[in-house]
N, C-alpha and C positions, 0 to 999 in steps of 0.2 A: 622662352629663352631669348635674350637680347643678343643680336649678332652684330659684329662689325660689318662694314661694307663687303659685299661679295662681288668678285670680278670673274668674268668668263673669258678665257683665251682659247684660241685654236692655233696649234703649231703644226704646220704641214711638213711632211717628209716626202719630197718629190721622189718618185720611183720606189716608195716604201723603204727608204734608206734609214729607218730608225735603228740606232745602234745602242740605245740605252744611256748614252753619255749625259743626258739631262737628269737622270735619276739621282746621282749623288747631290746635285745642287738642290733638287726638290727636297731631298731628305734633310739637308742642312737648313733650308728655310723653315721646314716643319719643326726640326729639333730646336731651333732658336725662337720658336713661337712667332715667327714673322708672318707665316700663313698657315691656314688649315685647309686642306683640300676637302671640300664638301661633296663633290661629285666629279667623276672622271670617266671619260670614254675613249676608246681607241676606234677610230673611224677608218674604213677602207673603201676606196673606189676601185672596183676591179677593172681590167682592161676594156670591158664592154660598157663601162660607165655606171654599173650598178653600185649603189651605196649600201654599206652594211656597217654596223657598229656593235661594240661589246663593252660592257662595264669593265673598267680597269680591275675591279675587285674580282671579276670572274676570269680575267685573262691570265693573271700570274700572281702567285702568292706574295712575291716581293712587291708588286704594285699594289696589291690589296693592303699591304702594311702601311702604305702612304696615306690611305684614306682613314681619317679618324671617324668620320660618319658619312654615310651615303644617303643623301636626302631625296634622290630622284629629282633633283632640281632641274635637270635638262630634259626638255620634252623632245619628242621625235621631230616636231617642227623646228625647234631650236637647232638640232643637229643638222637637219637638211639645209637650213639657212647658213649655218656656220661652215658647212662643207660644200657650199654651192660652187666655189671656185677650185675645188680639189680636182686635180687632173686625173684621168684614168690611169690606173696602175700605181697610184700614190696613196698615202695614208696620212692620218693626223691624230694628234692627241688633243682632246677637248677637256679643259680643266676648269671647274668652278671652284674658286678658293676664297676663303674669308681672309680679310686683311687683319689677322689676329693681333698684329702689332698695335692696332688702333684701340683695342679694348681699354688699356689703362688711360689713354688720352680721353676716350669717351667718358669714362668714369670721372676723370678730373673735370671735364667740361660740365657734366651733370652736377658734380659736387660744388661747382662754383656758380650754379644757377644758369649755366649756359645751355643753349639748344643748338644742335647742328641743323643748319638751314639749307645747306647745299653740299653735295658730294659729286664733283665733276671730274672725270678722268679725261685727260688730253693725251692721246697717243704720242709716244716719243718722236715718231716721224713728223708729226704735225709741229711739235715744239722745235725740232731741228729746222724745218722749213721756215718757221717764223724767225728764229734766231739768225738764219742765213740772210734774211732781208734787213736785219738791224745792223747799221754800221758799228764797227767796234770802236773803242775809245780812241785808238790811235788815228782812225780816219776822221773822227769828230774834232780832233785837236788842230 
């Protein structure tokens, strides 16, 4: 099976203040075929600093419904690295998702004889930093 690019994100909830407000947006992205979640974990760091995690599919039936397939893509080492900065008493959601929106584009590229030669993600914060150093058009005039 050919997949679109897969991205992994970790979203921290300081003080384990997860309230579920991100779930409707995740459902919308899935329902519109923008993304497909291929693996997901809920990570906790207890007050003593011990790290534990659980598959989203095992945590809650509503969360399991967001996962179209669970490939076990995230290893223990991945989770430990992604949660390295998680403060004691906090939690995080770790999501691996396929950029499903890209499938039709990939097929069009292949159909035109093209080959994807690079797939680079630049974090939004980095783009903002760069744009903040570029003078706007009014300053250049």
